[in-house]
C-alpha positions in Angstrom: -21.0 -13.6 -1.1 -20.2 -11.2 -4.1 -16.8 -10.7 -4.9 -15.5 -7.7 -6.1 -14.7 -7.0 -9.9 -12.3 -4.1 -9.3 -10.0 -3.4 -6.3 -7.6 -0.7 -6.5 -5.1 0.5 -3.7 -4.7 4.2 -4.3 -1.1 5.5 -3.2 -1.0 9.1 -1.8 2.0 11.7 -2.5 5.2 10.8 -0.4 6.1 13.2 2.4 10.0 12.7 1.5 11.7 10.3 -0.8 15.3 11.6 -0.8 14.8 14.9 -2.2 13.2 16.4 -5.5 16.0 15.3 -7.5 15.2 11.9 -6.9 13.8 9.6 -9.2 10.0 8.0 -9.0 9.8 4.9 -6.6 8.6 1.4 -6.9 6.0 -0.3 -4.5 5.4 -3.6 -3.9 2.1 -4.8 -2.1 2.2 -8.2 -0.5 -0.2 -10.3 1.4 0.2 -10.6 5.3 -1.5 -12.2 8.1 -3.8 -10.1 10.2 -2.0 -10.5 13.4 -0.7 -6.8 13.7 -1.9 -3.9 16.1 -2.6 -0.7 14.5 -0.7 1.4 17.4 2.4 -0.5 16.8 2.9 -2.3 13.4 5.9 -1.4 11.4 8.2 -3.1 9.2 10.3 -4.3 12.2 7.6 -6.5 13.5 5.4 -7.5 11.1 5.7 -10.6 8.7 6.5 -9.2 5.3 7.4 -12.3 3.2 3.6 -12.9 2.1 2.8 -13.5 -1.7 3.3 -10.7 -3.9 0.0 -9.1 -5.0 0.9 -6.5 -7.4 3.5 -3.9 -8.0 3.7 -0.3 -9.2 6.3 2.4 -10.5 5.8 5.9 -9.7 7.5 7.8 -12.2 8.2 11.4 -10.4 8.9 11.7 -6.8 5.8 13.6 -5.8 3.0 11.9 -7.6 0.3 9.6 -6.4 -0.1 6.0 -7.6 -2.5 3.1 -7.8 -1.9 -0.7 -7.5 -4.8 -3.0 -8.9 -5.1 -5.7 -6.3 -8.0 -7.0 -7.7 -6.7 -10.6 -7.1 -6.3 -9.9 -3.3 -9.5 -8.3 -2.7 -11.5 -11.3 -4.9 -9.6 -14.2 -2.4 -10.4 -12.2 0.6 -12.3 -13.8 3.7 -15.4 -12.3 4.8 -13.9 -9.1 2.8 -11.0 -8.8 5.0 -7.4 -8.4 3.7 -4.2 -7.6 5.3 -1.4 -5.9 3.0 2.0 -4.7 3.3 3.2 -2.2 1.2 7.1 -2.2 0.6 10.0 -0.5 -1.5 13.4 -1.2 -2.0 14.9 2.1 -3.1 14.8 5.1 -2.8 13.7 5.4 1.1 10.2 7.1 0.8 7.8 8.4 3.9 4.2 8.7 3.8 2.0 10.6 6.4 0.6 8.7 9.3 -2.9 8.1 9.8 -3.4 10.8 12.6 -5.9 14.0 12.4 -4.8 16.5 10.4 -3.0 14.4 7.7 -5.4 13.7 5.0 -3.1 11.8 2.5 -3.6 8.1 3.3 -3.7 5.2 1.3 -7.1 4.1 0.6 -9.0 1.3 -1.4 -11.6 1.6 -4.1 -13.4 -1.0 -4.9 -16.4 -1.9 -7.3 -18.7 -4.9 -7.2 
C-alpha cells in the first residue's frame, strides 16, 4: 500500500473568533479513535487526549491556515484517520458541514 508523501489539513476562515480586534488563533491537531457519529460528535463527547500530530498559528482572525499532518496520514490504517482539532484561546467557530456552507476543513494529499 502506498503512503502519502504530503498531507495537509486546510483550515477554513472562522465565522467567529471574539470579534475583529482579536488576534489570530492557534489550532492543535491530535489523533483520536474512530468511535464517533457524524450527527452528534462534539468536544463534550469525543476523546480528545490523543497524540498531538501538529499545530498551526494563524496570525490574523479571518485568515485560513494549513497544518502539515503528513505523519498521521502515513501511519493511517487503510487510509483512514480520525483527528480532533482544538484551540485553547480565543474561542473560534467554524461553519458546520451543511448545505450552503462551503467553508469546511479539507485534506489535500499527494502520493
